[in-house]
C-alpha positions in Angstrom: 123.2 142.7 72.9 121.6 145.2 75.2 121.6 142.7 78.0 125.3 142.1 77.5 126.1 145.8 77.7 123.9 146.2 80.8 125.6 143.2 82.5 129.1 144.5 81.6 128.3 148.0 82.9 126.9 146.6 86.2 130.2 144.7 86.6 132.6 147.4 85.7 130.8 150.7 86.4 133.1 151.5 89.3 136.1 151.0 87.1 134.5 153.2 84.4 133.8 155.9 87.0 137.4 155.8 88.3 138.8 156.1 84.7 136.5 159.0 83.9 137.3 160.9 87.1 141.0 160.3 86.6 140.9 161.5 83.0 138.9 164.7 83.9 141.2 165.6 86.8 144.3 165.0 84.7 142.8 167.2 81.9 142.2 170.1 84.3 145.6 169.7 85.9 147.4 169.7 82.4 145.7 173.0 81.6 147.0 174.4 84.8 150.5 174.3 83.3 149.9 174.1 79.5 147.7 176.4 77.3 144.9 174.7 75.4 145.7 174.5 71.7 141.9 174.5 71.0 138.8 174.1 73.0 135.6 172.1 72.3 133.7 175.4 71.8 136.3 176.5 69.1 135.9 173.2 67.3 132.1 173.5 67.4 132.3 177.0 65.9 134.7 175.9 63.2 132.1 173.4 62.0 129.3 176.0 61.6 131.0 179.3 60.8 132.9 180.2 57.7 136.4 181.7 58.0 139.6 181.1 59.9 140.0 180.8 63.7 141.6 183.8 65.4 143.1 182.7 68.7 146.3 183.2 70.5 146.9 182.4 74.1 148.9 185.0 76.1 150.0 184.8 79.8 148.6 187.0 82.5 151.5 189.5 82.2 150.5 190.2 78.6 146.9 191.2 79.4 146.0 194.7 80.4 145.0 195.0 84.1 142.2 197.2 82.9 140.4 194.4 81.1 140.9 192.1 84.0 139.1 194.5 86.3 136.4 195.1 83.7 135.8 191.4 83.3 135.4 190.9 87.1 133.3 194.1 87.4 130.9 192.9 84.8 130.9 189.1 85.0 131.8 188.1 88.5 132.7 190.6 91.2 133.0 187.9 93.8 135.5 185.8 91.8 138.3 186.3 94.4 136.1 185.1 97.2 133.7 182.4 96.1 134.5 178.7 95.5 133.0 178.4 92.1 129.4 179.1 92.8 128.1 182.6 93.7 125.0 181.9 95.7 124.3 185.6 96.3 124.3 186.2 92.6 122.0 183.2 92.0 119.5 184.6 94.5 119.6 188.0 92.8 119.1 186.5 89.4 116.1 184.5 90.6 114.6 187.6 92.1 115.2 189.7 88.9 113.9 186.9 86.6 110.7 186.7 88.5 110.0 190.4 87.8 110.8 190.7 84.1 110.7 188.9 80.8 114.5 189.0 80.3 116.3 186.1 81.9 119.5 186.9 83.8 122.1 184.2 84.5 124.4 183.8 87.5 127.3 181.8 86.1 130.6 182.7 87.7 133.8 183.2 85.7 134.9 179.8 86.9 131.7 178.2 85.5 132.2 179.9 82.2 135.8 178.6 82.0 134.5 175.1 82.7 131.9 175.5 79.9 134.2 177.2 77.4 137.3 174.9 77.9 136.0 171.5 78.7 132.5 171.3 77.3 130.5 171.8 74.1 128.4 175.0 74.0 125.0 173.3 73.5 122.7 173.8 76.5 121.3 170.8 78.4 120.9 169.6 82.0 123.7 167.1 81.5 126.1 169.9 80.4 125.1 172.0 83.4 125.9 169.1 85.7 129.3 168.5 84.0 129.9 172.3 84.2 129.5 172.2 88.0 131.7 169.1 88.1 134.6 170.8 86.2 134.1 174.0 88.2 134.8 172.1 91.4 138.1 170.7 90.0 139.1 174.1 88.5 138.6 175.8 91.8 140.5 173.1 93.6 143.5 172.9 91.3 143.9 176.4 89.8 144.7 179.8 91.4 142.2 182.6 90.8 144.7 184.4 88.7 144.9 181.3 86.4 141.1 181.1 86.2 140.9 184.8 85.1 143.8 184.3 82.6 142.1 181.3 81.1 138.7 183.1 80.9 140.2 186.0 79.0 142.1 183.8 76.6 139.3 181.4 75.6 136.1 183.5 75.8 134.3 184.0 72.5 134.7 187.6 71.5 133.3 187.6 68.0 132.6 185.1 65.2 135.7 182.8 65.3 137.5 185.3 67.5 138.6 183.8 70.8 140.5 185.5 73.6 141.5 189.0 74.4 144.7 189.0 72.3 142.8 188.1 69.1 140.1 190.6 70.0 142.6 193.4 70.7 144.4 192.8 67.4 141.2 192.5 65.4 139.3 195.4 66.7 142.1 197.8 67.8 145.2 196.6 66.0 147.2 196.4 69.2 148.3 193.8 71.7 146.1 193.0 74.7 148.6 194.6 77.1 148.0 198.0 75.5 144.2 198.1 75.8 142.8 201.2 77.5 139.7 201.4 79.7 137.3 202.3 76.9 138.6 199.5 74.7 138.5 197.0 77.6 135.0 197.9 78.5 133.9 197.6 74.8 135.3 194.0 74.5 133.7 192.9 77.8 130.4 194.5 76.8 129.7 192.0 74.0 130.4 188.9 76.0 126.8 188.0 76.7 126.3 187.4 73.0 129.6 187.9 71.1 128.2 186.4 67.9 125.5 189.1 67.5 126.8 192.1 69.5 129.3 194.4 67.7 132.3 196.3 69.2 132.5 198.6 66.2 129.3 200.7 65.7 127.6 199.2 68.8 123.8 199.3 69.3 122.2 201.1 72.2 122.4 198.1 74.5 126.1 197.4 74.0 126.9 201.2 74.3 125.0 201.2 77.5 126.9 198.2 78.8 130.2 199.8 77.9 129.3 202.9 80.0 128.1 200.7 82.9 131.3 198.6 82.9 133.5 201.7 83.0 131.4 203.0 85.9 131.8 199.6 87.7 135.5 199.7 87.0 135.9 203.0 88.8 133.6 201.9 91.6 136.0 199.0 92.3 138.9 201.5 92.6 140.0 201.0 89.0 143.7 200.6 88.5 144.4 199.7 92.1 141.8 196.9 92.4 144.2 194.0 91.6 146.8 195.4 94.0 144.1 195.7 96.7 143.0 192.1 96.2 146.6 190.9 96.8 146.9 193.0 99.9 143.5 191.9 101.3 143.6 188.2 100.3 145.9 185.3 101.2 148.4 184.4 98.5 146.9 181.0 98.3 143.6 182.5 97.3 144.7 185.2 94.9 148.1 185.4 93.3 148.3 189.0 92.1 151.6 189.8 93.7 152.9 191.1 90.4 150.5 194.0 90.7 151.6 195.0 94.2 153.5 198.1 93.0 151.7 198.6 89.8 150.2 202.0 90.5 150.7 203.8 87.1 148.3 202.0 84.7 146.9 204.4 82.1 143.1 204.4 81.8 
């Protein structure tokens, strides 16, 4: 039986590769225009956690600009300018990890989208390779604005809580578009470990991250950062034209 399978694979491996690549590219392209009803990460959590899934996809206009800047400030400041891999961040992470016991990652927001949307959360070398593969296609087929929109909609933000709209409603009883700076920083602060870190009554580490993210937000010129990205970058790289005149966002 094994010999037959091996013989079949040797004969048709090119066809199999073409089918798999076509399917994966089509999958990424579909999500450029249609919101994912569920992700593999959500399905995994539903099998191990008790409760109901809290998830609602909202478009980029329904997300506070403050939490967009907080996300980039904390997770991936080079999002507008890299091609999926941030080699500068990788070098810094390697340097920091050599000095201390705590391990720091260097995954870009694009890589996190690849993992959260298209792959299961279990860690393995195979998953990492697939993550880089999907990262390539996401960067090729989506705008940066779409990548950030997807990230904020599918990121795990608590037990069975996915996306900024669900988090805003659960923790602050308001829509994502109404989040202020403190609330935005609080949500982003738990992203390294949203199943253990708490937004309400946070521990010292999360409280410190909240404060750090607010400082990073201001260091990036806060409310005007998205507008400045549009002014400085080509439209093909960053589609934030809707923020060109948005100069009155409340912190």
